[in-house]
CHARMM internal coordinates of N, CA and C (Angstrom, degrees):
IC EDIT
DIST 1 N 1 CA 1.4017
DIST 1 CA 1 C 1.5688
ANGL 1 N 1 CA 1 C 110.13
DIST 1 C 2 N 1.4221
ANGL 1 CA 1 C 2 N 118.95
DIHE 1 N 1 CA 1 C 2 N -27.64
DIST 2 N 2 CA 1.5498
ANGL 1 C 2 N 2 CA 113.49
DIHE 1 CA 1 C 2 N 2 CA 172.63
DIST 2 CA 2 C 1.4484
ANGL 2 N 2 CA 2 C 110.44
DIHE 1 C 2 N 2 CA 2 C -56.72
DIST 2 C 3 N 1.3184
ANGL 2 CA 2 C 3 N 122.48
DIHE 2 N 2 CA 2 C 3 N -44.43
DIST 3 N 3 CA 1.4970
ANGL 2 C 3 N 3 CA 118.88
DIHE 2 CA 2 C 3 N 3 CA 178.19
DIST 3 CA 3 C 1.4326
ANGL 3 N 3 CA 3 C 118.37
DIHE 2 C 3 N 3 CA 3 C -53.15
DIST 3 C 4 N 1.4535
ANGL 3 CA 3 C 4 N 118.84
DIHE 3 N 3 CA 3 C 4 N -30.99
DIST 4 N 4 CA 1.3283
ANGL 3 C 4 N 4 CA 125.16
DIHE 3 CA 3 C 4 N 4 CA 178.93
DIST 4 CA 4 C 1.5451
ANGL 4 N 4 CA 4 C 110.70
DIHE 3 C 4 N 4 CA 4 C -68.42
DIST 4 C 5 N 1.2518
ANGL 4 CA 4 C 5 N 114.08
DIHE 4 N 4 CA 4 C 5 N -42.04
DIST 5 N 5 CA 1.5898
ANGL 4 C 5 N 5 CA 122.38
DIHE 4 CA 4 C 5 N 5 CA 176.28
DIST 5 CA 5 C 1.4234
ANGL 5 N 5 CA 5 C 107.94
DIHE 4 C 5 N 5 CA 5 C -64.57
DIST 5 C 6 N 1.3155
ANGL 5 CA 5 C 6 N 120.47
DIHE 5 N 5 CA 5 C 6 N -43.28
DIST 6 N 6 CA 1.5010
ANGL 5 C 6 N 6 CA 126.41
DIHE 5 CA 5 C 6 N 6 CA -174.88
DIST 6 CA 6 C 1.5162
ANGL 6 N 6 CA 6 C 104.36
DIHE 5 C 6 N 6 CA 6 C -60.26
DIST 6 C 7 N 1.3310
ANGL 6 CA 6 C 7 N 118.63
DIHE 6 N 6 CA 6 C 7 N -42.15
DIST 7 N 7 CA 1.5391
ANGL 6 C 7 N 7 CA 118.41
DIHE 6 CA 6 C 7 N 7 CA -176.20
DIST 7 CA 7 C 1.6322
ANGL 7 N 7 CA 7 C 103.56
DIHE 6 C 7 N 7 CA 7 C -66.74
DIST 7 C 8 N 1.2473
ANGL 7 CA 7 C 8 N 114.25
DIHE 7 N 7 CA 7 C 8 N -47.94
DIST 8 N 8 CA 1.5617
ANGL 7 C 8 N 8 CA 115.20
DIHE 7 CA 7 C 8 N 8 CA -174.78
DIST 8 CA 8 C 1.6029
ANGL 8 N 8 CA 8 C 104.22
DIHE 7 C 8 N 8 CA 8 C -60.83
DIST 8 C 9 N 1.2373
ANGL 8 CA 8 C 9 N 123.09
DIHE 8 N 8 CA 8 C 9 N -43.69
DIST 9 N 9 CA 1.4420
ANGL 8 C 9 N 9 CA 122.53
DIHE 8 CA 8 C 9 N 9 CA -178.03
DIST 9 CA 9 C 1.4284
ANGL 9 N 9 CA 9 C 114.34
DIHE 8 C 9 N 9 CA 9 C -60.22
DIST 9 C 10 N 1.2780
ANGL 9 CA 9 C 10 N 120.31
DIHE 9 N 9 CA 9 C 10 N -27.56
DIST 10 N 10 CA 1.4648
ANGL 9 C 10 N 10 CA 121.04
DIHE 9 CA 9 C 10 N 10 CA -179.27
DIST 10 CA 10 C 1.4817
ANGL 10 N 10 CA 10 C 109.26
DIHE 9 C 10 N 10 CA 10 C -86.68
DIST 10 C 11 N 1.3775
ANGL 10 CA 10 C 11 N 121.32
DIHE 10 N 10 CA 10 C 11 N -27.24
DIST 11 N 11 CA 1.3437
ANGL 10 C 11 N 11 CA 123.06
DIHE 10 CA 10 C 11 N 11 CA 179.91
DIST 11 CA 11 C 1.5673
ANGL 11 N 11 CA 11 C 113.49
DIHE 10 C 11 N 11 CA 11 C -93.56
DIST 11 C 12 N 1.2492
ANGL 11 CA 11 C 12 N 123.36
DIHE 11 N 11 CA 11 C 12 N -2.96
DIST 12 N 12 CA 1.3119
ANGL 11 C 12 N 12 CA 125.61
DIHE 11 CA 11 C 12 N 12 CA -175.42
DIST 12 CA 12 C 1.7125
ANGL 12 N 12 CA 12 C 112.36
DIHE 11 C 12 N 12 CA 12 C -135.38
DIST 12 C 13 N 1.3273
ANGL 12 CA 12 C 13 N 114.07
DIHE 12 N 12 CA 12 C 13 N 124.93
DIST 13 N 13 CA 1.3679
ANGL 12 C 13 N 13 CA 112.87
DIHE 12 CA 12 C 13 N 13 CA -176.79
DIST 13 CA 13 C 1.4935
ANGL 13 N 13 CA 13 C 123.29
DIHE 12 C 13 N 13 CA 13 C -67.82
DIST 13 C 14 N 1.2637
ANGL 13 CA 13 C 14 N 117.75
DIHE 13 N 13 CA 13 C 14 N 80.75
DIST 14 N 14 CA 1.6361
ANGL 13 C 14 N 14 CA 121.69
DIHE 13 CA 13 C 14 N 14 CA 177.09
DIST 14 CA 14 C 1.5062
ANGL 14 N 14 CA 14 C 110.88
DIHE 13 C 14 N 14 CA 14 C -82.47
DIST 14 C 15 N 1.3390
ANGL 14 CA 14 C 15 N 117.15
DIHE 14 N 14 CA 14 C 15 N 114.95
DIST 15 N 15 CA 1.4073
ANGL 14 C 15 N 15 CA 116.60
DIHE 14 CA 14 C 15 N 15 CA -176.49
DIST 15 CA 15 C 1.5822
ANGL 15 N 15 CA 15 C 115.52
DIHE 14 C 15 N 15 CA 15 C -53.54
DIST 15 C 16 N 1.3057
ANGL 15 CA 15 C 16 N 116.43
DIHE 15 N 15 CA 15 C 16 N -38.11
DIST 16 N 16 CA 1.4100
ANGL 15 C 16 N 16 CA 120.66
DIHE 15 CA 15 C 16 N 16 CA -177.14
DIST 16 CA 16 C 1.4263
ANGL 16 N 16 CA 16 C 113.26
DIHE 15 C 16 N 16 CA 16 C -112.61
DIST 16 C 17 N 1.3732
ANGL 16 CA 16 C 17 N 120.42
DIHE 16 N 16 CA 16 C 17 N 3.22
DIST 17 N 17 CA 1.4895
ANGL 16 C 17 N 17 CA 120.27
DIHE 16 CA 16 C 17 N 17 CA 171.56
DIST 17 CA 17 C 1.5106
ANGL 17 N 17 CA 17 C 111.74
DIHE 16 C 17 N 17 CA 17 C 86.63
DIST 17 C 18 N 1.2754
ANGL 17 CA 17 C 18 N 118.99
DIHE 17 N 17 CA 17 C 18 N -176.55
DIST 18 N 18 CA 1.3636
ANGL 17 C 18 N 18 CA 132.76
DIHE 17 CA 17 C 18 N 18 CA 170.17
DIST 18 CA 18 C 1.5853
ANGL 18 N 18 CA 18 C 113.67
DIHE 17 C 18 N 18 CA 18 C -104.40
DIST 18 C 19 N 1.3108
ANGL 18 CA 18 C 19 N 122.71
DIHE 18 N 18 CA 18 C 19 N 124.43
DIST 19 N 19 CA 1.4524
ANGL 18 C 19 N 19 CA 120.56
DIHE 18 CA 18 C 19 N 19 CA -178.31
DIST 19 CA 19 C 1.3690
ANGL 19 N 19 CA 19 C 106.84
DIHE 18 C 19 N 19 CA 19 C -116.92
DIST 19 C 20 N 1.3802
ANGL 19 CA 19 C 20 N 120.50
DIHE 19 N 19 CA 19 C 20 N 147.62
DIST 20 N 20 CA 1.4310
ANGL 19 C 20 N 20 CA 134.61
DIHE 19 CA 19 C 20 N 20 CA 173.76
DIST 20 CA 20 C 1.4638
ANGL 20 N 20 CA 20 C 110.66
DIHE 19 C 20 N 20 CA 20 C -111.49
DIST 20 C 21 N 1.3065
ANGL 20 CA 20 C 21 N 120.10
DIHE 20 N 20 CA 20 C 21 N 128.69
DIST 21 N 21 CA 1.3286
ANGL 20 C 21 N 21 CA 129.49
DIHE 20 CA 20 C 21 N 21 CA 177.93
DIST 21 CA 21 C 1.5148
ANGL 21 N 21 CA 21 C 111.95
DIHE 20 C 21 N 21 CA 21 C -103.79
DIST 21 C 22 N 1.2330
ANGL 21 CA 21 C 22 N 116.09
DIHE 21 N 21 CA 21 C 22 N 135.81
DIST 22 N 22 CA 1.5466
ANGL 21 C 22 N 22 CA 119.88
DIHE 21 CA 21 C 22 N 22 CA 166.19
DIST 22 CA 22 C 1.4992
ANGL 22 N 22 CA 22 C 108.90
DIHE 21 C 22 N 22 CA 22 C -144.44
DIST 22 C 23 N 1.3154
ANGL 22 CA 22 C 23 N 111.37
DIHE 22 N 22 CA 22 C 23 N -169.53
DIST 23 N 23 CA 1.4481
ANGL 22 C 23 N 23 CA 114.98
DIHE 22 CA 22 C 23 N 23 CA -176.27
DIST 23 CA 23 C 1.5618
ANGL 23 N 23 CA 23 C 119.17
DIHE 22 C 23 N 23 CA 23 C -66.74
DIST 23 C 24 N 1.3706
ANGL 23 CA 23 C 24 N 113.96
DIHE 23 N 23 CA 23 C 24 N -17.70
DIST 24 N 24 CA 1.4799
ANGL 23 C 24 N 24 CA 119.34
DIHE 23 CA 23 C 24 N 24 CA 173.33
DIST 24 CA 24 C 1.5723
ANGL 24 N 24 CA 24 C 113.42
DIHE 23 C 24 N 24 CA 24 C -72.13
DIST 24 C 25 N 1.3313
ANGL 24 CA 24 C 25 N 113.78
DIHE 24 N 24 CA 24 C 25 N -15.98
DIST 25 N 25 CA 1.5551
ANGL 24 C 25 N 25 CA 113.96
DIHE 24 CA 24 C 25 N 25 CA 178.95
DIST 25 CA 25 C 1.5588
ANGL 25 N 25 CA 25 C 107.14
DIHE 24 C 25 N 25 CA 25 C -94.89
DIST 25 C 26 N 1.2569
ANGL 25 CA 25 C 26 N 118.95
DIHE 25 N 25 CA 25 C 26 N -44.51
DIST 26 N 26 CA 1.5497
ANGL 25 C 26 N 26 CA 123.21
DIHE 25 CA 25 C 26 N 26 CA 178.24
DIST 26 CA 26 C 1.6065
ANGL 26 N 26 CA 26 C 101.66
DIHE 25 C 26 N 26 CA 26 C -143.54
DIST 26 C 27 N 1.3933
ANGL 26 CA 26 C 27 N 110.77
DIHE 26 N 26 CA 26 C 27 N -157.22
DIST 27 N 27 CA 1.3878
ANGL 26 C 27 N 27 CA 119.06
DIHE 26 CA 26 C 27 N 27 CA 177.12
DIST 27 CA 27 C 1.5521
ANGL 27 N 27 CA 27 C 111.11
DIHE 26 C 27 N 27 CA 27 C -63.66
DIST 27 C 28 N 1.4338
ANGL 27 CA 27 C 28 N 114.62
DIHE 27 N 27 CA 27 C 28 N -28.99
DIST 28 N 28 CA 1.3333
ANGL 27 C 28 N 28 CA 121.66
DIHE 27 CA 27 C 28 N 28 CA 176.90
DIST 28 CA 28 C 1.5144
ANGL 28 N 28 CA 28 C 118.50
DIHE 27 C 28 N 28 CA 28 C 60.07
DIST 28 C 29 N 1.3622
ANGL 28 CA 28 C 29 N 118.27
DIHE 28 N 28 CA 28 C 29 N 17.50
DIST 29 N 29 CA 1.4510
ANGL 28 C 29 N 29 CA 121.28
DIHE 28 CA 28 C 29 N 29 CA -179.88
DIST 29 CA 29 C 1.4008
ANGL 29 N 29 CA 29 C 111.11
DIHE 28 C 29 N 29 CA 29 C -105.71
DIST 29 C 30 N 1.3493
ANGL 29 CA 29 C 30 N 113.27
DIHE 29 N 29 CA 29 C 30 N 114.94
DIST 30 N 30 CA 1.5024
ANGL 29 C 30 N 30 CA 125.76
DIHE 29 CA 29 C 30 N 30 CA 176.84
DIST 30 CA 30 C 1.5185
ANGL 30 N 30 CA 30 C 116.04
DIHE 29 C 30 N 30 CA 30 C -123.83
DIST 30 C 31 N 1.2238
ANGL 30 CA 30 C 31 N 116.66
DIHE 30 N 30 CA 30 C 31 N 177.74
DIST 31 N 31 CA 1.4240
ANGL 30 C 31 N 31 CA 115.36
DIHE 30 CA 30 C 31 N 31 CA 169.24
DIST 31 CA 31 C 1.5708
ANGL 31 N 31 CA 31 C 117.49
DIHE 30 C 31 N 31 CA 31 C -58.66
DIST 31 C 32 N 1.1375
ANGL 31 CA 31 C 32 N 120.24
DIHE 31 N 31 CA 31 C 32 N -24.43
DIST 32 N 32 CA 1.4826
ANGL 31 C 32 N 32 CA 121.08
DIHE 31 CA 31 C 32 N 32 CA 175.49
DIST 32 CA 32 C 1.5272
ANGL 32 N 32 CA 32 C 113.02
DIHE 31 C 32 N 32 CA 32 C -59.87
DIST 32 C 33 N 1.3432
ANGL 32 CA 32 C 33 N 118.97
DIHE 32 N 32 CA 32 C 33 N -20.82
DIST 33 N 33 CA 1.3764
ANGL 32 C 33 N 33 CA 119.42
DIHE 32 CA 32 C 33 N 33 CA -179.61
DIST 33 CA 33 C 1.4216
ANGL 33 N 33 CA 33 C 114.77
DIHE 32 C 33 N 33 CA 33 C -77.83
DIST 33 C 34 N 1.3734
ANGL 33 CA 33 C 34 N 120.52
DIHE 33 N 33 CA 33 C 34 N -7.73
DIST 34 N 34 CA 1.4259
ANGL 33 C 34 N 34 CA 125.59
DIHE 33 CA 33 C 34 N 34 CA 178.91
DIST 34 CA 34 C 1.4639
ANGL 34 N 34 CA 34 C 112.96
DIHE 33 C 34 N 34 CA 34 C -78.37
DIST 34 C 35 N 1.3448
ANGL 34 CA 34 C 35 N 118.08
DIHE 34 N 34 CA 34 C 35 N -8.66
DIST 35 N 35 CA 1.4646
ANGL 34 C 35 N 35 CA 121.63
DIHE 34 CA 34 C 35 N 35 CA -176.02
DIST 35 CA 35 C 1.4597
ANGL 35 N 35 CA 35 C 106.64
DIHE 34 C 35 N 35 CA 35 C -151.95
DIST 35 C 36 N 1.4001
ANGL 35 CA 35 C 36 N 117.06
DIHE 35 N 35 CA 35 C 36 N 130.08
DIST 36 N 36 CA 1.5042
ANGL 35 C 36 N 36 CA 111.56
DIHE 35 CA 35 C 36 N 36 CA 176.29
DIST 36 CA 36 C 1.6238
ANGL 36 N 36 CA 36 C 122.30
DIHE 35 C 36 N 36 CA 36 C -71.73
DIST 36 C 37 N 1.2541
ANGL 36 CA 36 C 37 N 113.58
DIHE 36 N 36 CA 36 C 37 N 0.94
DIST 37 N 37 CA 1.4446
ANGL 36 C 37 N 37 CA 121.49
DIHE 36 CA 36 C 37 N 37 CA 179.12
DIST 37 CA 37 C 1.6328
ANGL 37 N 37 CA 37 C 113.83
DIHE 36 C 37 N 37 CA 37 C -109.14
DIST 37 C 38 N 1.2448
ANGL 37 CA 37 C 38 N 116.62
DIHE 37 N 37 CA 37 C 38 N 19.57
DIST 38 N 38 CA 1.5113
ANGL 37 C 38 N 38 CA 122.17
DIHE 37 CA 37 C 38 N 38 CA -175.37
DIST 38 CA 38 C 1.4177
ANGL 38 N 38 CA 38 C 107.01
DIHE 37 C 38 N 38 CA 38 C -124.31
DIST 38 C 39 N 1.4689
ANGL 38 CA 38 C 39 N 113.28
DIHE 38 N 38 CA 38 C 39 N 155.62
DIST 39 N 39 CA 1.3160
ANGL 38 C 39 N 39 CA 122.25
DIHE 38 CA 38 C 39 N 39 CA -178.21
DIST 39 CA 39 C 1.6336
ANGL 39 N 39 CA 39 C 109.69
DIHE 38 C 39 N 39 CA 39 C -144.68
DIST 39 C 40 N 1.2572
ANGL 39 CA 39 C 40 N 112.81
DIHE 39 N 39 CA 39 C 40 N 151.50
DIST 40 N 40 CA 1.5430
ANGL 39 C 40 N 40 CA 116.37
DIHE 39 CA 39 C 40 N 40 CA 170.79
DIST 40 CA 40 C 1.4534
ANGL 40 N 40 CA 40 C 108.26
DIHE 39 C 40 N 40 CA 40 C -106.18
DIST 40 C 41 N 1.3307
ANGL 40 CA 40 C 41 N 114.37
DIHE 40 N 40 CA 40 C 41 N 125.67
DIST 41 N 41 CA 1.5567
ANGL 40 C 41 N 41 CA 118.50
DIHE 40 CA 40 C 41 N 41 CA -175.04
DIST 41 CA 41 C 1.6507
ANGL 41 N 41 CA 41 C 100.51
DIHE 40 C 41 N 41 CA 41 C -126.85
DIST 41 C 42 N 1.2150
ANGL 41 CA 41 C 42 N 108.47
DIHE 41 N 41 CA 41 C 42 N 123.37
DIST 42 N 42 CA 1.5969
ANGL 41 C 42 N 42 CA 116.64
DIHE 41 CA 41 C 42 N 42 CA 177.44
DIST 42 CA 42 C 1.5393
ANGL 42 N 42 CA 42 C 102.45
DIHE 41 C 42 N 42 CA 42 C -118.06
DIST 42 C 43 N 1.4793
ANGL 42 CA 42 C 43 N 110.51
DIHE 42 N 42 CA 42 C 43 N 135.39
DIST 43 N 43 CA 1.3375
ANGL 42 C 43 N 43 CA 115.96
DIHE 42 CA 42 C 43 N 43 CA -177.16
DIST 43 CA 43 C 1.5951
ANGL 43 N 43 CA 43 C 110.49
DIHE 42 C 43 N 43 CA 43 C -125.83
DIST 43 C 44 N 1.2447
ANGL 43 CA 43 C 44 N 116.08
DIHE 43 N 43 CA 43 C 44 N 132.80
DIST 44 N 44 CA 1.5055
ANGL 43 C 44 N 44 CA 116.88
DIHE 43 CA 43 C 44 N 44 CA 179.63
DIST 44 CA 44 C 1.5989
ANGL 44 N 44 CA 44 C 111.92
DIHE 43 C 44 N 44 CA 44 C 77.47
DIST 44 C 45 N 1.3071
ANGL 44 CA 44 C 45 N 112.12
DIHE 44 N 44 CA 44 C 45 N 168.99
DIST 45 N 45 CA 1.4483
ANGL 44 C 45 N 45 CA 117.22
DIHE 44 CA 44 C 45 N 45 CA -179.14
DIST 45 CA 45 C 1.5148
ANGL 45 N 45 CA 45 C 108.74
DIHE 44 C 45 N 45 CA 45 C -169.00
DIST 45 C 46 N 1.2371
ANGL 45 CA 45 C 46 N 118.76
DIHE 45 N 45 CA 45 C 46 N -166.81
DIST 46 N 46 CA 1.4834
ANGL 45 C 46 N 46 CA 119.55
DIHE 45 CA 45 C 46 N 46 CA -170.39
DIST 46 CA 46 C 1.6258
ANGL 46 N 46 CA 46 C 110.68
DIHE 45 C 46 N 46 CA 46 C -69.84
DIST 46 C 47 N 1.3790
ANGL 46 CA 46 C 47 N 114.65
DIHE 46 N 46 CA 46 C 47 N -18.63
DIST 47 N 47 CA 1.3987
ANGL 46 C 47 N 47 CA 118.67
DIHE 46 CA 46 C 47 N 47 CA 178.06
DIST 47 CA 47 C 1.6449
ANGL 47 N 47 CA 47 C 116.20
DIHE 46 C 47 N 47 CA 47 C -87.89
DIST 47 C 48 N 1.3333
ANGL 47 CA 47 C 48 N 109.72
DIHE 47 N 47 CA 47 C 48 N -6.20
DIST 48 N 48 CA 1.4613
ANGL 47 C 48 N 48 CA 115.51
DIHE 47 CA 47 C 48 N 48 CA 177.94
DIST 48 CA 48 C 1.5744
ANGL 48 N 48 CA 48 C 114.79
DIHE 47 C 48 N 48 CA 48 C -101.58
DIST 48 C 49 N 1.3406
ANGL 48 CA 48 C 49 N 114.58
DIHE 48 N 48 CA 48 C 49 N 153.80
DIST 49 N 49 CA 1.4874
ANGL 48 C 49 N 49 CA 119.39
DIHE 48 CA 48 C 49 N 49 CA 173.95
DIST 49 CA 49 C 1.5419
ANGL 49 N 49 CA 49 C 103.83
DIHE 48 C 49 N 49 CA 49 C -90.76
DIST 49 C 50 N 1.2909
ANGL 49 CA 49 C 50 N 113.11
DIHE 49 N 49 CA 49 C 50 N 166.03
DIST 50 N 50 CA 1.4685
ANGL 49 C 50 N 50 CA 118.71
DIHE 49 CA 49 C 50 N 50 CA 173.44
DIST 50 CA 50 C 1.4414
ANGL 50 N 50 CA 50 C 115.01
DIHE 49 C 50 N 50 CA 50 C -57.01
DIST 50 C 51 N 1.3294
ANGL 50 CA 50 C 51 N 112.79
DIHE 50 N 50 CA 50 C 51 N -47.19
DIST 51 N 51 CA 1.5671
ANGL 50 C 51 N 51 CA 114.54
DIHE 50 CA 50 C 51 N 51 CA 177.95
DIST 51 CA 51 C 1.4629
ANGL 51 N 51 CA 51 C 114.76
DIHE 50 C 51 N 51 CA 51 C -59.38
DIST 51 C 52 N 1.4601
ANGL 51 CA 51 C 52 N 119.01
DIHE 51 N 51 CA 51 C 52 N -36.48
DIST 52 N 52 CA 1.4374
ANGL 51 C 52 N 52 CA 119.70
DIHE 51 CA 51 C 52 N 52 CA 171.04
DIST 52 CA 52 C 1.5178
ANGL 52 N 52 CA 52 C 111.41
DIHE 51 C 52 N 52 CA 52 C -58.63
DIST 52 C 53 N 1.2043
ANGL 52 CA 52 C 53 N 119.45
DIHE 52 N 52 CA 52 C 53 N -45.27
DIST 53 N 53 CA 1.4306
ANGL 52 C 53 N 53 CA 128.35
DIHE 52 CA 52 C 53 N 53 CA -176.34
DIST 53 CA 53 C 1.5386
ANGL 53 N 53 CA 53 C 105.59
DIHE 52 C 53 N 53 CA 53 C -61.95
DIST 53 C 54 N 1.2904
ANGL 53 CA 53 C 54 N 122.49
DIHE 53 N 53 CA 53 C 54 N -45.01
DIST 54 N 54 CA 1.3274
ANGL 53 C 54 N 54 CA 129.58
DIHE 53 CA 53 C 54 N 54 CA -168.12
DIST 54 CA 54 C 1.6046
ANGL 54 N 54 CA 54 C 105.31
DIHE 53 C 54 N 54 CA 54 C -71.01
DIST 54 C 55 N 1.3518
ANGL 54 CA 54 C 55 N 114.28
DIHE 54 N 54 CA 54 C 55 N -40.23
DIST 55 N 55 CA 1.5047
ANGL 54 C 55 N 55 CA 119.72
DIHE 54 CA 54 C 55 N 55 CA -176.36
DIST 55 CA 55 C 1.5849
ANGL 55 N 55 CA 55 C 103.70
DIHE 54 C 55 N 55 CA 55 C -71.73
DIST 55 C 56 N 1.3198
ANGL 55 CA 55 C 56 N 123.09
DIHE 55 N 55 CA 55 C 56 N -34.41
DIST 56 N 56 CA 1.4749
ANGL 55 C 56 N 56 CA 124.22
DIHE 55 CA 55 C 56 N 56 CA 170.11
DIST 56 CA 56 C 1.3936
ANGL 56 N 56 CA 56 C 114.16
DIHE 55 C 56 N 56 CA 56 C -55.15
DIST 56 C 57 N 1.3951
ANGL 56 CA 56 C 57 N 113.68
DIHE 56 N 56 CA 56 C 57 N -46.72
DIST 57 N 57 CA 1.4787
ANGL 56 C 57 N 57 CA 116.93
DIHE 56 CA 56 C 57 N 57 CA -175.86
DIST 57 CA 57 C 1.5914
ANGL 57 N 57 CA 57 C 113.19
DIHE 56 C 57 N 57 CA 57 C -65.83
DIST 57 C 58 N 1.3200
ANGL 57 CA 57 C 58 N 112.72
DIHE 57 N 57 CA 57 C 58 N -31.40
DIST 58 N 58 CA 1.4958
ANGL 57 C 58 N 58 CA 116.96
DIHE 57 CA 57 C 58 N 58 CA 175.09
DIST 58 CA 58 C 1.4550
ANGL 58 N 58 CA 58 C 108.74
DIHE 57 C 58 N 58 CA 58 C -63.20
DIST 58 C 59 N 1.2728
ANGL 58 CA 58 C 59 N 121.08
DIHE 58 N 58 CA 58 C 59 N -46.89
DIST 59 N 59 CA 1.4979
ANGL 58 C 59 N 59 CA 126.87
DIHE 58 CA 58 C 59 N 59 CA -177.11
DIST 59 CA 59 C 1.6041
ANGL 59 N 59 CA 59 C 108.78
DIHE 58 C 59 N 59 CA 59 C -68.63
DIST 59 C 60 N 1.2607
ANGL 59 CA 59 C 60 N 117.23
DIHE 59 N 59 CA 59 C 60 N -35.91
DIST 60 N 60 CA 1.3816
ANGL 59 C 60 N 60 CA 124.45
DIHE 59 CA 59 C 60 N 60 CA -177.37
DIST 60 CA 60 C 1.6270
ANGL 60 N 60 CA 60 C 108.15
DIHE 59 C 60 N 60 CA 60 C -68.45
DIST 60 C 61 N 1.3267
ANGL 60 CA 60 C 61 N 111.12
DIHE 60 N 60 CA 60 C 61 N -44.27
DIST 61 N 61 CA 1.3514
ANGL 60 C 61 N 61 CA 119.31
DIHE 60 CA 60 C 61 N 61 CA 173.95
DIST 61 CA 61 C 1.5799
ANGL 61 N 61 CA 61 C 117.81
DIHE 60 C 61 N 61 CA 61 C -53.44
DIST 61 C 62 N 1.3326
ANGL 61 CA 61 C 62 N 113.69
DIHE 61 N 61 CA 61 C 62 N -46.83
DIST 62 N 62 CA 1.3303
ANGL 61 C 62 N 62 CA 124.21
DIHE 61 CA 61 C 62 N 62 CA 177.37
DIST 62 CA 62 C 1.5667
ANGL 62 N 62 CA 62 C 110.09
DIHE 61 C 62 N 62 CA 62 C -62.48
DIST 62 C 63 N 1.2849
ANGL 62 CA 62 C 63 N 117.10
DIHE 62 N 62 CA 62 C 63 N -44.96
DIST 63 N 63 CA 1.5460
ANGL 62 C 63 N 63 CA 119.75
DIHE 62 CA 62 C 63 N 63 CA -178.74
DIST 63 CA 63 C 1.5667
ANGL 63 N 63 CA 63 C 106.82
DIHE 62 C 63 N 63 CA 63 C -66.51
DIST 63 C 64 N 1.2691
ANGL 63 CA 63 C 64 N 119.06
DIHE 63 N 63 CA 63 C 64 N -41.66
DIST 64 N 64 CA 1.4909
ANGL 63 C 64 N 64 CA 119.56
DIHE 63 CA 63 C 64 N 64 CA -174.65
DIST 64 CA 64 C 1.6992
ANGL 64 N 64 CA 64 C 105.02
DIHE 63 C 64 N 64 CA 64 C -69.19
DIST 64 C 65 N 1.1878
ANGL 64 CA 64 C 65 N 114.74
DIHE 64 N 64 CA 64 C 65 N -37.19
DIST 65 N 65 CA 1.3821
ANGL 64 C 65 N 65 CA 115.91
DIHE 64 CA 64 C 65 N 65 CA 178.89
DIST 65 CA 65 C 1.5665
ANGL 65 N 65 CA 65 C 113.39
DIHE 64 C 65 N 65 CA 65 C -69.15
DIST 65 C 66 N 1.3531
ANGL 65 CA 65 C 66 N 118.79
DIHE 65 N 65 CA 65 C 66 N -35.38
DIST 66 N 66 CA 1.4418
ANGL 65 C 66 N 66 CA 119.35
DIHE 65 CA 65 C 66 N 66 CA 169.42
DIST 66 CA 66 C 1.4618
ANGL 66 N 66 CA 66 C 115.67
DIHE 65 C 66 N 66 CA 66 C -64.98
DIST 66 C 67 N 1.2946
ANGL 66 CA 66 C 67 N 115.45
DIHE 66 N 66 CA 66 C 67 N -32.49
DIST 67 N 67 CA 1.4149
ANGL 66 C 67 N 67 CA 115.46
DIHE 66 CA 66 C 67 N 67 CA 177.08
DIST 67 CA 67 C 1.5505
ANGL 67 N 67 CA 67 C 110.77
DIHE 66 C 67 N 67 CA 67 C -69.36
DIST 67 C 68 N 1.3928
ANGL 67 CA 67 C 68 N 112.06
DIHE 67 N 67 CA 67 C 68 N -46.86
DIST 68 N 68 CA 1.4511
ANGL 67 C 68 N 68 CA 119.08
DIHE 67 CA 67 C 68 N 68 CA -178.11
DIST 68 CA 68 C 1.5866
ANGL 68 N 68 CA 68 C 109.03
DIHE 67 C 68 N 68 CA 68 C -57.61
DIST 68 C 69 N 1.3024
ANGL 68 CA 68 C 69 N 119.38
DIHE 68 N 68 CA 68 C 69 N -43.08
DIST 69 N 69 CA 1.4451
ANGL 68 C 69 N 69 CA 124.78
DIHE 68 CA 68 C 69 N 69 CA -177.77
DIST 69 CA 69 C 1.5353
ANGL 69 N 69 CA 69 C 112.01
DIHE 68 C 69 N 69 CA 69 C -69.36
DIST 69 C 70 N 1.3379
ANGL 69 CA 69 C 70 N 117.28
DIHE 69 N 69 CA 69 C 70 N -29.14
DIST 70 N 70 CA 1.3966
ANGL 69 C 70 N 70 CA 119.02
DIHE 69 CA 69 C 70 N 70 CA -178.83
DIST 70 CA 70 C 1.5949
ANGL 70 N 70 CA 70 C 113.03
DIHE 69 C 70 N 70 CA 70 C -81.99
DIST 70 C 71 N 1.2912
ANGL 70 CA 70 C 71 N 113.80
DIHE 70 N 70 CA 70 C 71 N -11.27
DIST 71 N 71 CA 1.4379
ANGL 70 C 71 N 71 CA 120.62
DIHE 70 CA 70 C 71 N 71 CA 175.96
DIST 71 CA 71 C 1.4938
ANGL 71 N 71 CA 71 C 118.01
DIHE 70 C 71 N 71 CA 71 C 81.00
DIST 71 C 72 N 1.3578
ANGL 71 CA 71 C 72 N 117.83
DIHE 71 N 71 CA 71 C 72 N 7.18
DIST 72 N 72 CA 1.4128
ANGL 71 C 72 N 72 CA 126.23
DIHE 71 CA 71 C 72 N 72 CA 172.38
DIST 72 CA 72 C 1.3491
ANGL 72 N 72 CA 72 C 123.56
DIHE 71 C 72 N 72 CA 72 C -76.11
END
COOR INIT
IC SEED 1 N 1 CA 1 C
IC BUILD
């Protein structure tokens, strides 16, 4: 999945990029750790407008759909 988002990050102008958290950054333990097929995805923040977050959600939906259709 990380490689799919890397491709999107290169082709789309995200001001702050896409960041991945794991235990090396913080304790890294969230609900997604209870299942190997789950993920926590956060979009936007205090530095983003609602319009920016909505555009990101459109792109994110396309990436998730590509992953779903590829069967990975």
